[in-house]
C-alpha positions as CSV (number, residue, x, y, z in Angstrom):
1,M,77.0,92.6,-52.3
2,S,78.7,90.2,-49.9
3,T,81.7,91.4,-47.8
4,H,84.5,89.6,-46.0
5,P,84.1,90.0,-42.3
6,S,87.8,89.4,-41.4
7,L,89.6,92.2,-43.3
8,I,92.5,93.5,-41.3
9,M,93.1,97.2,-40.9
10,D,96.0,98.5,-38.8
11,R,94.3,101.0,-36.5
12,G,97.5,102.2,-34.8
13,G,99.4,103.2,-37.8
14,D,102.5,101.3,-36.7
15,G,101.9,98.4,-39.1
16,S,101.6,95.9,-36.2
17,S,98.7,94.0,-37.7
18,W,99.9,94.3,-41.3
19,S,100.0,90.9,-43.0
20,G,101.4,92.2,-46.3
21,G,104.0,90.4,-48.5
22,G,102.3,87.1,-48.3
23,G,105.4,85.2,-49.3
24,G,105.0,82.7,-46.4
25,D,108.8,83.0,-45.5
26,P,109.0,83.6,-41.7
27,S,112.4,85.2,-42.1
28,A,110.9,87.8,-44.4
29,A,108.9,89.3,-41.5
30,S,112.2,90.5,-39.9
31,A,113.6,91.9,-43.1
32,T,113.1,95.5,-44.1
33,P,110.1,95.7,-46.4
34,S,110.5,96.8,-49.9
35,R,109.7,100.3,-50.9
36,Y,106.5,99.0,-52.7
37,E,105.5,97.0,-49.5
38,S,106.1,100.1,-47.3
39,Q,104.1,102.3,-49.6
40,K,101.3,99.8,-49.9
41,R,101.1,99.6,-46.1
42,R,101.1,103.4,-45.8
43,D,98.3,103.7,-48.4
44,W,96.3,101.0,-46.7
45,N,96.5,102.7,-43.4
46,T,95.7,106.1,-44.9
47,F,92.6,104.6,-46.6
48,G,91.6,103.1,-43.3
49,Q,92.0,106.4,-41.5
50,F,89.9,108.1,-44.2
51,L,87.1,105.5,-43.6
52,R,87.2,106.0,-39.9
53,N,87.0,109.8,-40.3
54,Q,83.8,109.6,-42.3
55,R,80.6,110.6,-40.5
56,P,79.3,108.0,-39.7
57,A,82.5,106.0,-39.8
58,V,82.6,103.2,-42.4
59,A,83.8,99.7,-41.5
60,L,86.1,98.3,-44.0
61,P,83.8,95.3,-44.9
62,E,81.1,97.9,-45.7
63,C,83.4,99.9,-48.0
64,N,82.4,100.1,-51.7
65,S,83.6,101.8,-54.8
66,N,81.8,105.1,-53.8
67,H,84.0,105.3,-50.8
68,V,87.1,104.7,-52.9
69,L,86.0,107.4,-55.4
70,D,85.5,109.8,-52.4
71,F,89.0,109.0,-51.2
72,L,90.5,109.7,-54.6
73,R,88.7,113.0,-54.8
74,Y,89.8,113.8,-51.3
75,L,93.4,113.2,-52.3
76,D,93.2,115.8,-55.1
77,Q,93.7,118.6,-52.5
78,F,97.3,117.3,-51.9
79,G,98.1,117.0,-55.6
80,K,101.0,118.7,-57.3
81,T,99.9,118.5,-60.9
82,K,98.5,121.6,-62.5
83,V,95.4,120.7,-64.4
84,H,94.1,123.6,-66.5
85,L,90.4,124.1,-66.7
86,Q,88.6,124.5,-70.1
87,G,88.3,128.3,-69.7
88,C,92.0,128.8,-68.9
89,I,94.1,130.5,-71.6
90,F,96.7,127.8,-71.1
91,Y,94.3,124.9,-71.6
92,G,95.9,122.4,-73.9
93,Q,99.4,123.7,-73.6
94,P,102.0,121.3,-72.2
95,E,104.3,124.0,-71.0
96,P,102.4,127.2,-70.2
97,P,104.5,130.4,-70.2
98,A,103.0,131.9,-67.0
99,P,101.2,130.9,-63.8
100,C,97.5,130.6,-63.5
101,T,94.9,129.9,-60.9
102,C,93.9,126.4,-62.1
103,P,93.8,123.7,-59.4
104,L,96.5,121.3,-58.5
105,R,95.4,117.7,-58.6
106,Q,96.8,114.2,-58.2
107,A,98.4,113.0,-61.4
108,W,96.7,110.2,-63.2
109,G,99.7,107.9,-62.9
110,S,99.9,108.4,-59.2
111,L,96.2,107.5,-58.8
112,D,96.6,104.5,-61.0
113,A,99.5,103.2,-59.0
114,L,97.7,103.9,-55.7
115,I,94.7,101.9,-56.8
116,G,97.0,99.0,-57.8
117,R,98.6,99.0,-54.3
118,L,95.2,99.2,-52.5
119,R,93.7,96.5,-54.7
120,A,96.6,94.2,-53.7
121,A,96.4,95.2,-50.0
122,Y,92.7,94.6,-49.8
123,E,93.1,91.0,-50.9
124,E,96.2,90.4,-48.8
125,N,94.3,91.5,-45.8
126,G,91.4,89.0,-46.2
127,G,89.2,90.7,-48.8
128,S,87.7,88.7,-51.6
129,P,88.7,89.5,-55.2
130,D,85.0,89.3,-56.0
131,T,84.1,92.1,-53.6
132,N,87.3,94.2,-54.0
133,P,86.0,97.9,-54.3
134,F,89.4,98.9,-55.8
135,A,88.8,96.6,-58.7
136,S,85.3,97.8,-59.6
137,G,84.3,99.1,-63.0
138,A,83.5,102.5,-61.5
139,I,87.1,102.9,-60.5
140,R,88.4,102.0,-63.9
141,I,86.0,104.5,-65.5
142,Y,87.1,107.2,-63.1
143,L,90.8,106.6,-63.8
144,R,90.2,106.7,-67.5
145,E,88.3,110.0,-67.3
146,V,91.1,111.5,-65.1
147,K,93.7,110.4,-67.7
148,E,91.7,111.8,-70.6
149,C,90.9,115.1,-68.8
150,Q,94.6,115.6,-67.8
151,A,95.8,114.8,-71.2
152,K,93.5,117.3,-72.9
153,A,94.3,120.0,-70.3
154,R,98.0,119.6,-71.1
155,G,97.6,119.1,-74.8
156,I,99.0,115.6,-74.8
157,P,97.1,113.0,-76.7
158,Y,96.8,109.6,-75.2
159,K,96.2,107.4,-78.1
160,K,94.8,104.0,-77.5
161,K,97.1,101.3,-78.8
162,K,95.5,99.7,-81.8
163,K,95.8,96.0,-82.2
164,P,97.4,95.1,-85.5
165,T,95.0,93.5,-88.0
166,K,95.7,91.2,-90.9
167,N,95.0,94.1,-93.2
168,D,97.7,96.2,-91.5
169,D,100.2,93.4,-92.0
170,D,99.3,93.2,-95.7
171,S,99.6,96.9,-96.3
172,N,103.1,96.9,-94.6
173,S,104.3,94.1,-96.8
174,S,103.3,95.9,-100.0
175,S,105.3,99.0,-99.1
176,S,108.3,99.8,-101.3
177,S,111.5,98.5,-99.7
178,S,115.0,99.1,-100.9
179,I,116.1,95.8,-99.5
180,P,114.9,92.8,-101.5
181,F,114.3,89.5,-99.8
182,S,115.8,86.4,-101.4
């Protein structure tokens, strides 16, 4: 796997080497960044700190999807979403009537949004789309598994949207309608 040697990571946490936005407008640099851009920079710096805290430290160009998965699992300890375990009496209940000892985790939607921001930040900071660890199949599989696990734990079915087929259209047109077409 080839990596890009010139990825930028702000080591100070003050955003001084952040190149985000990418609009090319020089006046945009002095404007207050959007909430999305600020969050993306914060996420990027947090991920960089996570890599530096690994033993041994991991240089950003050496980062791969396993490091991203470790980061997502690390973030679970700061989660606020109760995810019932299969043995819990409240497993599958969207609104349990009492507290339990099941763990708090990061919500699937939060992880999905985080990965989207980090994927963009990686490329904005010199990373190649071809080597983007946030865009790997392993990350997509992990997010899908988290989504399904959390849905089952809360008793909320996430049904995959089905593409309409020609047969579906035919069956709809043959349904009895009280309004005739003329």
